[in-house]
C-alpha positions, 0 to 999 in steps of 0.5 A, a space after each residue: 541923388 545930389 551929394 554934398 561936396 566936401 570942401 578942403 578949406 571950409 570956414 565951417 570946419 571948426 564948428 561942432 556937429 550941432 552947428 554943422 547940422 544947421 548948414 545941412 538943414 533941408 539937404 536931401 540926401 538919400 544915401 545919408 547914413 543911419 545911426 547905429 543905435 536908437 530909434 531915429 528917423 530913417 533918413 534924418 538924425 532925429 530921436 523918436 519919443 521912447 514910448 513909440 516908434 517912427 513907424 507907429 507914429 507915422 501910421 497914427 498920422 496917416 489914420 488921422 490925416 489921409 482918410 478924412 481928407 480923401 473922403 472930403 475931396 472925394 465928395 467935393 469932386 463927386 459934387 463937381 462932376 456929377 453933372 456929367 452923370 445927370 446929363 445922361 438922365 435927362 438934365 438937358 431936356 428937362 431944363 431945355 438946354 438946347 444951344 450947342 454951348 449952353 451945357 459947356 457954359 454951365 461947366 465953365 462958370 464953376 471955374 471962375 470963382 474956383 480959380 480966383 479964390 484959391 490963394 485967399 482960401 489958403 490964407 484963411 485956412 491958416 488963419 481959421 484952422 483947417 477943421 473950421 475952414 474945410 468943414 464949413 466949405 464942405 457943408 456949403 458945397 453940399 448945400 449948393 449941390 442940393 439946390 442944384 437938384 431943385 433948379 427949374 431953368 438954365 439960369 438957376 443951373 448957372 447960379 448954382 454952378 457959380 456958387 459951387 465953385 465958390 464953396 469948393 475953391 479951398 478943398 484941393 489946395 487946402 488939403 494939399 497944403 495941409 498934407 504937405 505940412 505933416 510929411 517929409 518929402 520922401 514920404 509924401 508921394 504915396 499920401 498925395 496919390 492916395 488923396 488924389 486917387 479920391 478923384 478916381 474913386 469919385 468917378 467910379 463911385 459916381 458912376 455906380 451911384 448914378 446908375 442906382 439913383 437913376 432908377 429913382 426916376 419919377 419918385 415923388 415927382 422928381 426925375 432921376 437927374 434931380 435925385 443924383 444932386 439931392 442925395 449926393 448933396 445931403 450926404 456931403 452936408 451930413 459928413 461935413 458936420 461930422 468932419 468938423 470934429 475930425 479934420 486935423 489941424 497943423 502939427 503945431 496945433 494937433 491935440 491928438 499928439 502928445 507933447 513929445 510926439 508933437 516936438 518930434 514931428 516938428 523936428 523931423 519936418 524942420 530937418 527935411 524942409 526947414 523951419 515952417 514959420 507957422 507962428 507968423 501970418 501971411 501978408 501981401 508982401 509974402 505973396 509978392 515975394 513968392 512970385 519973384 521965383 520963376 519956378 512958381 510959374 513953371 509949376 503952374 504950367 506943369 499942372 495946367 497942361 494936365 488939367 485940360 485932359 483930366 477935366 475933359 475926361 471927367 466931364 465928357 467920359 459918360 458921353 464918349 462911352 455912350 457914343 459907343 452904343 451903350 444904354 444910359 445904365 450901361 454907360 454909367 457902369 462902363 465908366 467905372 473900370 477906367 477910374 478904378 484902374 487909374 487909382 490902382 496904377 497911381 498907387 503903384 507909381 507913388 510907391 516906387 516914386 517914394 521908394 526911389 525918392 524921385 519924381 521927374 521920371 514918375 511924372 513923365 512915364 504916365 504922361 507918355 501913357 496918356 499921350 498913347 491913349 489919346 493917340 489911339 482915340 484920335 486914330 481908331 474909330 471902328 473898334 469899340 473894344 480898343 477905344 474903350 481900352 484906350 480910356 484906361 490908358 488915358 485915366 491911368 496916365 493923367 490921373 497918375 501924373 497929376 499927383 506926382 507933379 503937385 507933390 513934387 512942386 508942393 514939397 519943394 516949397 519950404 515954409 508955411 507962407 511959400 507953401 500956402 501961396 505956391 500950392 494955391 497958385 499952382 492949383 488956381 492957375 492950373 484950373 484955368 485949364 478946366 475952362 478950356 476943357 469944358 469947350 474941348 468936346 462939343 456936340 457938333 464934334 461927335 460925328 467927327 469922333 471928337 478928333 478936335 477934343 483929343 487933339 487939344 488934350 494931346 497938345 496940353 499934355 505935351 505942354 505939361 511934359 515940357 514944363 516938367 523938363 524945364 522944372 527938373 532942369 531948374 532944380 538940378 541946376 540950383 542944387 548944383 549951384 548951391 552945393 558949390 557956393 559957400 554955406 556960411 553967408 552970415 544968415 540968421 535962422 530967422 532969415 533962413 526961415 523967411 527964405 524957405 526953399 530959397 535959402 542957400 542951405 535948401 536942396 530940392 528933390 528931383 
């Protein structure tokens, strides 16, 4: 999309090919010529080890990285949002939640620690290694979920929701950060969308599971909503113990790769994203330097705007569907198809986004789809089939645009320190929208067909769309500015590494 401009009198023209390549590190050029012979990376001139091929090696990485992290986040999202399913099976009545906002407060308190500890969590992830930190967090939120099924009053529910937020804080940004350190930018979207699609699968799986577990109502003296928390929490704890031995670390520490494969993976990523500075710890000065870039804040608002409708749907979809006249079991079963459709659509969007090496249009398209869905819901109140169909548009739009936005922003951040801090910031700041979402759909709004909730969702989606336009304009302008500027600024390789994507050699993906 962005082409290098030829300079007739460049001070670099006398340099050899090897030195010339230093100045094109990170340059994103989808039209780069493929070598005539040899097994090279399809976009970058990096030689693959003779005993394997690029396709086989990437497939090997896929099998070790993506399924494990997807299952991890599926269980995290399931444990986070299963309170909506539990509410259908008598949680409010059993815990005597009678106030108009008490239930919403229980949803909100989860996000307080979840937001605060995002950046510290990613720093610990790098220090302790992913397999240690992520599996420990996973076991912790599984245990808290079990405790959530044993609470006896509203205060106990608030306490467990708070500690659930503490335990889950590292799951999403940590997984996105880890995935970003394994793949090139042109490969990442399908992997991000499949990982993010675990939220859709969690929604679908949660509805099916809740409909089955709900039939255990009264077994051993526990109501059905308690069994939802207990069984799903126990499952998470068991998987967490297994995942301690399976969750992959960063490429530099991957023992399941040969030395040649490890070198090749690091070199292809260095060509695409620059040096990672993996050997250096992240300090407070690194965090401060990241926030000197205004695009960091724009990226936060891109995600923030979509979190509101995303969590609004995740927390309140069962109640909205039940308002269409379905039984509790019927409500759970009807919650499954919209989630399944969103996963399928997200993968289609991701495929074409990677194929065309473009993100902006594939974020804006689904955003427009989500706006159309909410537009139907806010205006149509007498056609149950059309209202239910609109839920498909909402889930397909919101849950397809979110992974594109996060992948776009994350993969444009160069180096370990900028990516670790920037990813955690985007997810942490964006999840403030979760607090807004928990108060978007109140019981007293149901007679008015939740018009206020739908209006809030449309407003924040528009905020995300405006932020995407601003971010796209920013990276386009910086790419063009850097293409016209001199490349030989006397920076050492160490200085370029420290700058990450702020290096004059770096080119952003639109």
